[in-house]
N, C-alpha and C positions, 0 to 999 in steps of 0.2 A: 066724719073723717075716717078713712080706712087705710090699711097697709096691704099691699099686693106684692107678693103673696105673703100671707101671715106666717107661713112655715117655709123656711128656706133649707133645702137639703144640699149640702155641698159634697160633691163627689171626689174632688181631688184636693184633699187637705193633707199636706205633708208637714211633718214635725219641723218646727223652726222656720218654716217658709210662709211668708205672708200669702194669705188666700183672700181674694176679693170677690165680692158678690154685690148685687144691687137690688134694691126694692123700691117700690113706688108708693109715695104718700099722696092720697087722693082726697080732695075736698069735695064732699058730696052735696054741699049746700051752696046757697048763693051768698052766704055770709063769709066774711073774711075771718081768718083765724090764724093764731100763732101756734107753733109746735116746738117741742124741745125734747131731745133724747137724754134719758137718764142712764147712769151706769148699769151695766148688765147685772142680771140676777140669776140665780140658779146654783146648783151644786158644782158645776164645772167652771165657775167663774175664776177659780184660783189658778188654773193652768192655761187660761186662754186670755190673750191680750186682744183687745178690740179697739178699733178706731172708726168713727162715723163721720162722714162728710156729706152735707153740712150737719152740725150738731143741733142747730135751731134754724127757724125760718118763719116766713109769713106766706100764707096761701090765700089767694083770692077765691071768689066763688067759682066752683067747678074747675079749679086749677089743680094740677098734679105736678109733683116734682120727684126726681130720682135721687135716692140716697145711696151712697157708696159705703159699703161695710167691709172692713179689712180685718182678718183674723190671723193671729199667730198662735199656733198651739204648741205647747212645749212638751206635751205627752203624746205618746202614740197609743191612743185609745179612742173609744166612740164617744162623740158628743151627744149626751142624752138630755141634759138639763142646762140649757143656756138660752136666756131670754133677754131681749133688748126692749126696755120699756120706753114709751114716748107719751109725753103729757101734751094735750091739746087744750088751749084756752076755751072755756065755755062748754066743754064736753065732760060729762061725769065719767070718772074712771080713767084708765090709761090704756093706750094701745100697746100691744106686745108683738114683737117679731121673734118667733121661735126658730133657732138655728139648730139643725141636726147634721150629722156627718161622721165619717170614720177618718180619723187622723192616721195617715200612713207614714211608714218610716222609709229608710233608704233601701233601694232595690238596684241590684246590678245584674247585668247579663254578660256571660262569658262565652266567647267563641274561640276555639283553639285549633291547633294544627294548620296554621296558615304558614306557608313556606317562604313567601317573599312579599315584601312591601316596598313601596317607593313613596317619596314625598310628593310626587306629581299625581298621585292617585286621586282622581276627582270623581270616582264612581262609588256609589253606595254598595258596600259589601252585603251580599245576601247571607244572612246568618241562618244556617241550617241547624235547627234544634239547639238553640243556645241554652246554656245553663243559667237558671234564674236563682238568685239568692236575694231574699227580701227580709227585712227586719220583722215582718209579721210572722215568720216561721219560728216555731219554738225549738227546732232542732239546733244543735250546736255545730254540726258538721255536714257539709254537702260534698259529695264526691262526684267529680265530673268525669268526662270521657278521658281515657289515657292519651297522653302525648307521646308519640314515638319519634325518636330521633333517627330511627333506622336500625336495620339488622346488620349493617356492615359499616359501622362508624370506625374510621381509621384513627391510628394514633397520631396525636398532634395535628389532627385535621378538624378544625372547628366546624360544628354543624349548628345551624340556627333553625329555630321554630318560633312562630309568632302566635301570640294570643291577643285577643281583643276584648276589652272590658267596656261595656256600654252602661252609661248612667242614664236611665230613662226618666229620672225624677228631676225636679227643680232644685234638689239639694246638692250642695258641693260635697264631694266624697274624697276621702283620703284612702288610698290603696297601698297596703304594705305587702311586699312579696318576700318569701323566705323558702329556702330549700331545706328539706328535712335531713337528708343523709349526705348529699354531695354538694353542698353549697360552699360558699367562701367561709373560712373560719376566722379570718381577720380582714382588716381593711387592706385593699390592694391599691397601690399607687404606682402607676406606670412611670418609668423614668424616661421614656422616649415618646416621640409623637407618632411612632409607627402604629398603623391600624390596619388589620387585615380586611379582606373584602367581605365584611359582615354588616349586620345592622340594616342600613337603608341602601344596600347595594353600592352603586357608584357615588351616591350622594352622602358619603360618610360625614356625620355630624352637621350636615347642612351648612357647611362653611361657605361663605361668599367667595366669589372668584378672586377678590383681592386678597382675602385671607389665605386662599389656596396658593396663589402665586408667592406669597410670603413664605409659606411653609415649604414650597418646592425649592426656593432659593436659599433657605437657611442651611448652614452646615451643622450637622449633628455629630459630635465627637463619638467615634466608635460605632456609628450607625450608617453613615453615608456610604461607606465603601463595602458594607457587608451585602452578601447576596440576600435576596428576598426570602429564600427558604430559611436561612439562618435567622433573619429577623422574625419570621413567623415562629420558629422554634423558641427563641427567647421570649416572645410574647406569650406563647402557650405555657412555657415553663414558669412564668411569673404567677399564673393562676393555679398551677399544679404544685407549687412549692410545698404546701402542707396538705395536699389532698390524699385520698385513699384509693387512687387509681383513676378517678374522674372528677370533674368539677362542672357544676351548672350555675350560671349566673345570668343576670339581666344585663345585656350589653347596650341596648338602644331602646328608646321610648319615643313615641309620637303621640301628640294630643290634637284633637280636633274639637272645636266648639260647635260646629254645625254638621259634623259628620261627613263633610265633603273635602275640605282642605285641612291639611295636617301641618303641624310644625314640630320640629325635633326638640326634644328635651333630653338628648342622649347623654348617658353617663360617660360614654366613650370620649366625648369631647373634653370632659373635665379630667379624664385619666385617673379618676378615683372611683373605686368600686367598693361598696359596703356589703357585709354579709346579709343585711336586710335593707331593702330600698323602699322608700315611700314616694308616692306620686299623688298629685292632686288632680281630681277629675271634675271639671266644671259641670254645672247643671246641664243636663241633656247632652253631655259631651261623651267623647270616646277616647280611650287610651289603648294604644297598641304597644305591646312589649315584645322585644326580641330576646328570646332565651338562647343562650349559646352553651353548647356542651363541648368540653375538651377532655380528652382521656389520654393516659399514658400506660395503662395496663389493660389487658384483655379481660373479658368477662361479660356476663349478662347482668346489667345493672337495673335496679328499680329504685325510684325516688318519688318524691311528692312535692309539688309546688303549692305552697300555702298562700292563698290570696285572702287577705283580711281587709275588708271594706268597712270604713267608719265614716259617719257623717261629721263634718267639721263643727256643726253647731250642737252636736249631741254631748250629753254629759256622760263621762266615763262611768261604767258600772251602774249607771242609773237608767239611762234610756236603752231601749233594745236596739241592737244593731243586726245587720245581716249575719248569718252564720258564716263560719270560715269555709272557704271553698278549697278543697283539695283536688288538685289535678294530678293524677298518677302519671309518672314519667318512666318510660322504659326504653332501653336501647341496648344493643349488643355491640361491644367493641371487639374488633378483630385487629390483628396485626402483631408484629413482633417488636418488643421494645429494645431488643438488642440490635445494634446497628453495626454493620461492617464498615470500618472507617476507611476513607480514602485520604491519601496524603494531600495536604494543601498548605499554603504558606500562612494562612491566618487561622488555622485550627478548625476548619470546616468539618462538621461531623457527619454531614450527609454524604451519600455515595456520589462520587464524581459523575457517574453515568446519568443520574437524574437531576444534577444541579443545573439551574438556569440562573446564570449570573446576571443580576440586574440591580442597578443602584436604586436608592430610595426615590430619587427624583423621577426615574422612569416608572417606578411602581405606582406613583401617584397620578399617572396619566389616566384620566377617566375613561377614555375611549379604548383602552387596551383590552383586547379580548382574551389574551392568553393569561388567565389568572392562575396564581399559585394558591391552591386551596389546601395543600397539605405540606408539612415540613419535610416529609420523607416520601420518597417514591418507592415503587415496588422493588426496584433494584437495590434499595438500601439494605435489604436482608438477603441478598443474593450476591455471590462473588464467584468469579471464575479463578480457580487455582490451577495454574498451568505449570506443569513440570517439564514441558518441552520434550525434546528428543533426548532419550537416554539409551545407553548401551546395556545390553543384557549382561548381567553379572557385575555391574558397577555398584558402588557403595550407596547406602541410603541417601536420599535427598530430602531436605527440609524446606518447608515454606511456612513463614510466620504470618498469621492473620490477626489483626487487631480488632477488638470489639469494644463497643461503648454501650453502657447501660443508661438509657434515657429515662428510666422510671425512678420513682422514689423508694423502691424496695430492693432488697437483695434478690438477685435472680440467679438461679442455679441452672447450668446448662449441661446436659448429657448428650452423647453423640451415638449415632449409628451411621455406618458407611455401607452403601449398596453399590455393587458393581453391575453395570449394564450387561444384561444377558444377551445371547445371540438369537433368542427366540424372536421370530418375526412378529407374531401376534402377542407380544408380551404386554402391550398396552391394554388388551382386552381381558387380561387375567386379573383375578382378585386374590388378595392375600388374607389368610385367616390367622389372626393373632390371638393368643391367650396371654393375659397378664394379670397381675395383682395390683392393688392400689396402695401406695404409688407405684407407677411402672418403673421408676428409677429411685432407688433409695439413696439417702445421703451417705457419702463415704466419710468415714472417720479418718481424718488425716494423720492421726497418731498411730494408726494401725497400717501395716503394710498392705497395699491393695492386692486383692487376689488376682490370680492369672485369669485372663479372659477365657472362660470355659463354657461349655454348652449347658443350657438350662432345660430341664424336662418338666412335664406337668406334675409329676410326683414331687419334685422339689418346690414347685409353687404352692402345693397344698400344705406342706409341712412347715408352717411358720408359727411363731409364738403368738402373734396377735390374731384373734379370731376374725376381725374385720379384714385383715390383709389376706386371710386365707380364701376369701371369696375370689373366684376366678372370673375375670371379665373377658368378654369376647369382642373383638373388633375386626370388621371386614372392611378392607380398603383396597384401592387399586395397587397392583403389584409394582413395587419400586425397582426391583432387580434382585440380584443375589446378595444376601446379607453376608458380608465378609468380616465385619468387625463392629462391636458395640461396647459401650462402657460396661465395666465389670459390675456396676450397681444395677444393671437392668434386670428386671424380673419379667422377662418376656420370653415366650416360646412361639416359634422356634428360634434358636440362637444361631450364631454364625456357623457356617458349614465347614470352615477351615480354621486350623490353629496357627497358620502362618499367613496372616493377611498381608496383602501388598500395600495397603494404606492403613495408617493408624493416626490417632490424634492424641496429643499430650498437652496438658493434662486431660485425662478422660472425663473428669468432672470439674467444672470451673464455676466459681461463685464470684459474681461481680457486684460490688457495692453500688449504691445509687449514684448515678451521674459520674461514674468512674470508668476507667478503661481496663481491659484485660487482654490477654493474648494467648493464642494457642499455636501449636506447631503441628502441621500436617506432614507426616513422614511417608515417603514413597520408597519401597524396597524393590528395586528391579529384579533382584535375584529370586524373589518369591514368585514373580510372574512366570519365570522359566519353568517352574514346577506346576503351574496351573494351565498354561496354554502352550500351544505349539509355536515356537519362536523361530522356526526356519524362515518364515517370512515376516516382514515388519508387522508389529502388533500395535493397534491403536486402542488405548484404554480410556473408558469414560466411566466415571464413578460419581456418586452423589453422597455427600456427607450432610446429614440432617441433625440440627441441634434442637433438642427438645427443652422447653423452658418450664421451670417450676419456681414458685416463690419460696425462698429459703427461710424457714422458721418464721412464717408470717403470723402475727397475733390474730386472735379470734375477731377482734374488732374490725379487722380489715375485711372480714367476710360479711359484715352487716350490709344488707341491701345489694349484694353482688354474689353471683355464683360463677365460679371459675372452673372451666373444664380441665380434665387431666392433661398431662404433658403430651400424650399421644394425639390429642384432639385439638390442640392449639396450633396457631401459626408457628412455624419453625424456621430456623435458619437453614439456608441451603448453600452448600459449597459445591459448585460444579467443578469436578476434578478431571483433568485431561492429561494424558501422557502418551507418548509414542516410544515404542521400544523397537530397536533394530539391533541386529548383530553387527559387530565391527566389519565393515566392508572395505575392500581395497580394489583399486584398479592398478594393474601392473603394466608398465611399459618397459620392454627390454630394448634399450637403445632406441627409444621413440617408436617401437613397434608394439602396438596394443595387443595383448594376448588374452586377457581374461577379466571377468568381473564376478566369477563364481566364488563360492566359499565352501569350506568344509569338504574339500575333495582330497582324496588320498592319491589320486593319479597326478603325475606332473602336469602342470598347466602350461609349461613352456620350457624352452631350452636356451641357455645362455652359452654361446660358443666363444671359446678363446682360441684364436689362431696364433701359433708361435712357431718359430723356426730356430734350429740350433745355430744358424748363422747370425742370429741377432745378438749372440754373445761376442761377436768379433767387432773390434774397433780399429779404425785406421790410425788413430793417434791418441795419446793420453788426454789431450785437451778437447776431444770431440764431444760437444754438448748440443750441437744443432741437430735436430731430428729432421729426417726427410719427410716428404709428403705422406708416405705410407705410415711412418711412425706416428705422425700427428693424427692420422685417421684412426689408427689402432690404439692410441693412448698408451704408449709404452714408456715405462720408466726404467732407466738403467741404473745398476748398482754402482758403488764406488769402484774406481779403476786405478790401476797402478802400472806404469810402463816397465817392460822388461826387454832388454836387447837380445836379438837373435841374429847373429852376424855370420854364420857358417855359409854352407852352400846356398842357403835360401836368400842370402844377400840383403837382409834388411831386418828391421824390428817390427814386431807385431804385438798388439795389446788385446788382452781378453778381459771381459767383465765377468764376475762370478755369477751374477743373477740379473734377470730381466723380469720386470713385472708387467704383465699384460692386464689392462684394466677394462672392465665393462661396467656399464651403468644400469642400474635398475631404478626407474622412476615410479614412485608410488603416490597415488592420489587417494584420499579418503572420501568415500561416498556418504559419510555421516556428517552430522552437524555439530559433533562434539570431537574434541581431540581424542585420539586413540593411541595406545601404546603398541608399538610394533617390535617384535623380537625376531631376529634373523639368526638361524643356527645352521652351520655347515657341518657335515659329517666329521666326527672327530678324527677318523683315520685318513682324511684327505688333507695331508699336511701342506700341500702346495696350493690349496685354495684358501681364501680368507678375505678379510676386510682390512683395508689399510687403517692404521691407527690414526692417521690424519686424513680426514675425509676431504678437506678442501684443498688438497695438494694441486698445484698447477702442473699442467702438462710440461714435461721437460725438466721438472725439478729433480734434484738428486735425492734418492731415498737413503736414509740412514741404514747402513749395512747391518747394524745391530738390532734393528727393529724387527718385531715379530708380527706375523699375520694373526688377526683376531678371528676366531671361529664363531664368536657370539657378538652380536651387536644389538643394542636397544636404542630406540629413539621414539620421540613423541611426534605424531603426525597431526598437524592442525587442519581444520577444514579449509578447503579451497587453497591449500598451500602445498603444491607438489614437493616431494622430498626426493633427492637423488642420493642413492647409495652406491658407492664404488666397490665393486667386487674385483678381486685381483687373483691372478694365477701367476705363480712364481716359477720361472724357468731357471734352474740352478745348474752350475757346471758339474756338480757332483752327481747330477741325475742324468749323466750321459747314457745313451741307449745301451752301451755295453753292460751297464749295471742294472738294467731293468729286470734281468732274470735273477738277480740276487734276492733270495727270500728275506735277507736282513734289511733290505731297503724298503722302509715302510712308507716312503713318500710316493711310491708308484704302485700302490695297491690298486687292484681293479684296472690294470693297464692292458690295452689291446695293442699288440705289436704287429705292424704290417711292413711291407717292403719300403714304402715311401714315407710313413709317418708313424708316430706313436699317438695313442688316444687314451686319455684319462677322464673318468667321470666321477662326479660326486653329487650329492643331493643337498639342496638348500631348502630348509623349511622356514616359512614365514608365518608367524603366529600374531594375530591382531586381537587386542583386548582393550578393555577400558583402562583409562589412566588412573582413576580414583579408586580402584579396587586393590586392596592389599593382598587378598587371596585370589589370584588369577586361576580360576578353575578351567580345566581343559574343555569341559562340555559347553562353556559359555564363550569360548574364543573361536575365531575363524582361522582355519588352517589353509595354507597354500604351499604347494610343492613346485620347486623350480629345479630343473636338471642342469647341472654345470658340466660342460663338455670342453675339454682342452685337446686340441690337435697339434702335435709337435712334429713339424716336417723337417726332413734332412735336406741338406743342399744337394743339388744334382749338377754334375759337371760332365761335359762331353768334350771330345777332342776332334780336331780335323787336321789332317786325315786321321782316320780312326784305326787303321791297321798297320801300315808300313810306309816308310819314306825311303826311297831308293835314290842314292846319290850318283849311281852309274859308275863310270870309270874316271878316276881322278889321278893326275900325274903325281908321283910321289914328291912330296914337298909343297905341292899346291893345296889350296883349300877349296872344298866344296861346301856350299851353304844351302840350307833349306829352312823352312819355317813351319812350326807346329802351333796351332791355335787351341787354347784352352778356354772353353766357353761355359759360363754359368747360366744354366737354364732355369734356375729357381729364383723366387722373389725374395731372396735373402743373400747375405754375403757368404762367400765360400773361400776357404783357404786351400790352396793346392800346392803340391810339391811333385817333383819328378826325380826318380832315382833309378839306378841300374839294377835290374832284376837279378842277373846271374851272379852278383856279388853277395847275394843273400840278405840284402837290406829289406827289412820288413818293419812294419809299424805295429807295435802292440799298444793299442789305445785303452788305457784303464782310467778309472775315476781319479785315482791319486797320482799315477805316474804314466807318462807316455815315453817309452824307451825304444830307441832304434838299435837293433843288433849290429854291432860293428866287428864281429869276429873275423870276417873275411876282408875287412877294410884296413888300410894302413893307418898307423897312429896319427900321421899328419893329415889324414882325411876324416877328421872328426865331424860328425854330423850332429843330429839332435841328441842332446844328452839326457835331459830329464825335464819333465813338466810336473809341477807341484800345484796342488789345490787343497788348501786347508779349509775345513768346514767353518772354523772360527774366523779366519781372515777373509774368506770369500774372494781370494785372488788366485789366479793361475798364470803361469809363465812358461814359455819354452825358451831354454837357454842353450846357446851354442858357444863355441870357443871364442872368447873375446879377441883373440889375436888372429886376424885373417891372414891368409897366405896369398902370395902373388900367383898370377896365372902360370908362371913358369914352374912353380913348385907344386901345382895341382896335377896329380896323375890321373888319367882317364879311368872311368869305372871299369871298362872292359876293352878287350882288343888292343891292349898296349896304349890306351889313351887316344885312339883314332877319332873318337867322337867327343865333341865338346858341346855342352848344353848351357845356355844362359838365357834368361834367369832360371834358377832351379826351384823357386817357390814364389808365392805372391798371394795377394788378397784381391778377390773379385767382388765387385759390387753386384747388387741385385740386377736381374734382367730388366733391361730398358730398351724402348724402341727408338729413342732419340739420343742415345749416348752409347759410347763404346767401352765404358768402364767395366762392363761385365765380361770383356774378352781380353785375354792375355796372349801375347805373341812370344813364342819361345824360339830362339834362333839356335839351330843345330849346325855345327861346323864339323866337316869331315876332312881330316888331314892324315892321309895314309903315310906310314913310315917305311913301308916296303911294298913290294909287288905281291899283293895277296888280296883275298876277299875278306872283308870285315863284316861282322854281324854283331848286333847288340840289341837286347830287349830292355826297354825302359817301362817303368811303372809310374802312372800318374794317379795319385790318390790324395786324400784329405785326412784331417784329424778329427772329423765330426761324424765318422761312420759312413762317408760317401762310398758308393760303389767304385772299385778300382778299375782303371783302364790300362791296357797294355798296347805298346806300339813297338815295332821292330825297325831298327835303322840298318840299312844294307848299303855297302859301298865297296868298290874294287880299286886297289892301288896298282899303278902301272908305271914302267920306266919308258914307255912309248912316248916319244916327243909329240906325237900327234894329239895327245890329250893334254898337252901343256897349254895353260891359259896365257894369253898375252897380257891380260890385266890380272894382277893378283889381289886377292882380298886382304885388306888390312885388318 
């Protein structure tokens, strides 16, 4: 009997794994025989367990049988002395089956840098140069290829990388993963069911459709109504709560027993994450792990993923295991952890420009393509600070900007402000900077901060610290003209001006972790006027850059990370815009547009005031109704008081002391801000001014004690026209006879002509900002308006104009004729008729008007006196209050042959459809004897009208032929 083969060499023997082989037992004779296997012998029997099937049996002649041998080796070494004896009845000695082989340990293969996995992956991955770790190697550490999460990892933007561990052995392996520098420090348990788009893509946690519908329909307190970006921020912050700027952890795992179909064993579904995670890899199985990297601080990070593989059946510290596999991890985090807060009702910290409001139920839609992969957008570190339209010379304007520190460290912010230059090719220019390290020093708040001064290279070299004295050079694209920077800056060149238009306070701000801070951006329009030509509107664009530095960071924070200086990191950016214009006015003089220019010294228009001396005359004391012309001219009459005048003139007449002629200036602002307008009339123009009550109605009575204002200030709002009433006062004491009086200051610069008087004055309009306490002349807009008043005299003519001949009239009879007095002016006129040869004359003065009555009888009293007081503003002509009868009145000349009636009156203004401007004077000729009678009469007025003379001629006769049949009564 024989054993085939007598020596069995086993190739695949694994520690703790049953290995089977078979041998044949052959009966070489025709005799029947029994066989039996005895326990193994040899020096290796102690660590090898063996089982033989069958252990005994009976073989007929020339019969052979197969014997199954199963071995389980507990040591990882070579089998050199291991024999299985077999006793055969009737055969001397024993048969032996010698077994040789190498017992192998656990071996794992690692393939890394796989970006995406799915549960439905049914294709075998092609492993390119996998890393092999086997227990047969004597080294303690194997370093694999680096895993790179990228060179532009964003803040609060999870990035995933997959690694695959293949178990090519029949041994069950336990894999433990741990991060060296930036792993989890404690156990993390998520309080919400939110999960970002990580791990297995859209098949997060491999939940069934029923479980998914349940999750979508449930209401989560404090989560359901939050935007997805806020949910992602809270999720990332949970892992970064105790981190040193970044965190790497295993988020998802997938296991396959056949290498084709995978099932999820995700930690994310359990919402519990451990600092070190363990996974079981079945025999010949595969494990895929999703590594997630989350960061909240910039820097170049380096870490290492430790993969420790152990066999489940192995004895700790006794059996050899594969060496630890270290996979280097490297990534660079960019971004700014300081966020510019946008106002929202629920405290949203991301910028409103980049927010995408979506509820949790909408986020869980699997087929949604618009995925939110980052909690912050690029706009979260940029903000437009708009100062809008401002007026040159106005007071400083402030804008408050709120900031939030999303990291776990104190962050210090320093600022530089650049003003856009007018260079066309500015974008192609480079800027050469010299600075020391750090570029911005920490400001001691207990010391008064220094004034923002210029820094030179010599000042950079002379520092106490030798390391700081090293000057570094940075070449970067030109940002513009540097106008301001923090006083802690150690950068050359420094700002080019000591009077910046934009500043930031505080110039250095330290924000604690996850807290808010605020800065104030100040714009000084008055400084721009010294920098640029402001004759035309100026549009300013500036950029304020905030440079970040970790404030007093301990050295442990620098382990495994290198952070660039503040000038090389991502920075905050405030885009500042402002528009500057001078205060602009559009002036309409009584709805006539005249100008929109500014800063002109020449008059831009003329405001005419048309007045007449006849406007002082009233027909009755109760006359308050203005005629059409008065309504058009906007005239206001002063207080009136009646005085009787009952002599030859035959009635009462009323005068008003003053008349105000009004003109309106309508002003419109071309600016978008309110402006302050100051109107000033020449101080020596006493009859020009502004009414103290602007909103006076036409026809209202003016208080006679009110004074005209020579200065008026008002605020002009945008798109709201303002009407300013300018008045010219015609006063009775300013009668034309007093114009030549040098003591009369009210008629300075008066031009006197035959028909009218003309007075001029200047009106200066100054427009400036309303919020400026110190209104400087160079920042205001000036306008000049010429005020011109024309005062016309009444014009009266007579018809006939030279002589009235009564012919021959019988003595005792009456001859009658008519004289017409016609007002040819557009104002009222007072007229009177008097006998010239009796020496009657009118001496018209400002204070008194006296008629000389030396050649007149005492019973022929005429006009006695007219008084006008400057205080009372009233004038009256008084006559003898006791009128005489016609029989007592003696004729002016020729023994009273000529009788005139009426002898005075008030004429209305010239009109084409009325006769009130014409007075008919009846002259009666009654001769007392046979003779020729002649008399010269004078027709004049009291307001300086040109006097007219007419001669009355008549002959008296006793000839009966001239006697009239009908006598006049």
